C-alpha positions in Angstrom: 114.9 95.5 80.1 115.5 99.1 81.2 113.3 100.5 84.0 112.3 104.1 83.5 111.2 106.6 86.1 110.2 109.8 84.3 109.3 113.1 85.9 106.6 115.5 84.9 105.7 118.8 86.6 105.5 122.6 86.0 108.6 124.5 85.8 110.6 124.6 89.1 108.4 121.9 90.7 111.4 119.7 91.4 112.1 117.6 88.4 115.8 118.5 88.3 116.2 117.9 92.1 114.4 114.5 91.6 116.8 113.6 89.0 119.8 114.7 90.9 118.6 112.3 93.8 118.7 109.4 91.0 122.2 110.6 89.8 123.5 110.5 93.4 122.4 106.9 93.6 124.3 106.2 90.3 121.2 106.2 88.1 121.5 107.9 84.7 119.3 110.6 83.8 118.2 111.9 80.4 117.1 115.6 80.5 114.6 116.4 77.8 115.4 120.0 78.1 118.9 119.3 77.2 117.7 117.9 73.9 116.1 121.2 73.3 119.0 123.2 74.5 121.4 121.0 72.1 119.1 122.2 69.2 119.2 125.8 70.3 123.0 125.7 70.4 123.0 123.8 67.0 121.0 126.6 65.5 123.4 129.1 66.9 120.8 130.8 69.1 121.4 132.3 72.7 120.2 129.9 75.3 117.3 132.2 76.6 114.0 131.1 77.9 112.3 132.7 74.8 114.6 130.8 72.4 114.5 127.5 74.2 110.7 127.7 74.5 110.5 128.8 70.8 112.4 125.9 69.6 110.7 123.5 71.9 107.4 124.7 70.5 108.7 124.6 66.9 110.1 121.2 67.2 106.6 119.9 68.4 104.7 121.8 65.8 107.0 120.6 62.9 107.9 117.0 64.1 105.0 116.1 66.2 104.1 116.6 69.9 106.5 113.7 70.6 109.3 115.1 68.8 111.5 115.4 72.0 110.6 112.1 73.3 111.5 110.4 70.1 114.9 112.1 70.2 115.3 110.8 73.8 114.6 107.1 73.1 117.8 106.2 71.2 119.8 108.1 73.9 117.9 105.9 76.6 118.7 102.7 74.7 122.4 103.8 74.0 122.8 104.2 77.8 122.6 100.5 78.1 121.4 100.6 81.8 118.9 98.8 83.8 117.4 101.8 85.4 117.1 105.4 83.9 115.5 108.6 84.9 113.9 111.1 82.4 113.6 114.6 83.4 111.0 116.8 81.8 108.1 114.9 80.2 105.8 117.7 78.7 102.7 116.0 77.1 100.6 112.8 76.6 102.2 112.1 73.1 105.5 112.1 75.0 104.2 109.7 77.6 102.7 107.4 74.8 106.1 107.4 72.9 108.0 106.2 75.9 105.3 103.6 77.0 105.4 102.4 73.2 109.1 102.1 73.4 109.5 100.7 77.0 106.0 99.4 78.0 105.3 98.4 81.6 108.9 99.4 82.5 108.0 103.1 82.1 106.7 104.8 85.2 105.6 108.4 85.1 105.9 110.5 88.3 104.0 113.9 88.5 105.7 116.5 90.9 103.2 118.8 92.3 104.3 122.2 93.7 102.4 125.5 94.2 103.3 128.6 92.1 104.7 130.6 94.9 107.1 127.8 96.0 108.2 127.3 92.4 108.9 131.0 91.8 111.0 131.2 95.1 113.1 128.2 93.6 113.5 130.0 90.3 114.9 133.1 92.0 117.4 130.8 94.0 118.8 128.8 91.1 119.6 131.6 88.6 119.6 129.7 85.3 120.3 131.3 82.1 116.9 130.4 80.7 114.8 131.2 83.9 112.2 133.7 84.3 113.0 137.0 86.1 109.4 137.7 87.8 106.4 135.7 88.7 104.6 136.9 85.6 107.2 135.4 83.4 106.9 132.1 85.3 103.0 132.3 84.5 103.8 132.9 80.9 106.2 129.8 80.9 103.4 127.8 82.7 100.9 128.7 80.1 103.3 127.6 77.3 104.1 124.4 78.8 100.3 123.7 79.5 99.8 124.5 75.9 102.1 121.6 75.1 99.8 119.4 77.1 101.7 119.3 80.4 98.3 119.2 82.5 97.1 116.2 80.7 100.5 114.4 81.0 100.5 115.2 84.7 97.0 113.7 84.8 98.4 110.3 83.3 100.9 110.0 86.1 101.4 106.6 87.8 102.5 108.4 91.0 102.1 111.8 92.4 104.6 113.3 94.7 103.9 116.7 96.5 106.9 119.1 96.7 105.9 121.9 99.0 108.3 121.6 102.0 112.0 121.2 102.5 114.6 119.8 100.0 115.3 117.1 102.5 111.7 116.0 102.7 111.4 116.0 99.0 114.7 114.1 98.5 113.6 111.5 101.0 110.3 110.9 99.1 112.4 110.3 95.9 114.8 108.0 97.5 111.9 106.1 98.8 110.3 105.7 95.5 113.6 104.5 93.9 114.0 102.0 96.7 
């Protein structure tokens, strides 16, 4: 059976960094945002925050709130690995989808990080779909909370606080994996 460590958290809380720690340990990671970005590209749209968010919202409205998770399950099974990370759980229906597919082998980790710390990270990482000011980050937070992110974070099996150095956070994730 495949053990799964899935990360949930607000934008720029550290989900991608947690996933990078897994990758450095040789663990495959499925990025839920990549599933949405693939759909954005398939539709011929620019990979902006508005387009990515709009497609994510539309998929959830038309295919169900677990639409992105359902698209990930076959990718996880095809990976044929005994340990996989999932970056970017957004709602309880996604958690339920993964729990149904993988049972007790699915562990949800919530990454908690304050708004100001997250915004500093956004400014440092310069991704094409990132927010340009703190108000835009607040708008993105509200959109993702609208998808049910807060409830999903409340369902976490483990909560990790990420409000200090990158090295401290990486150490916490490595300890979790080991």
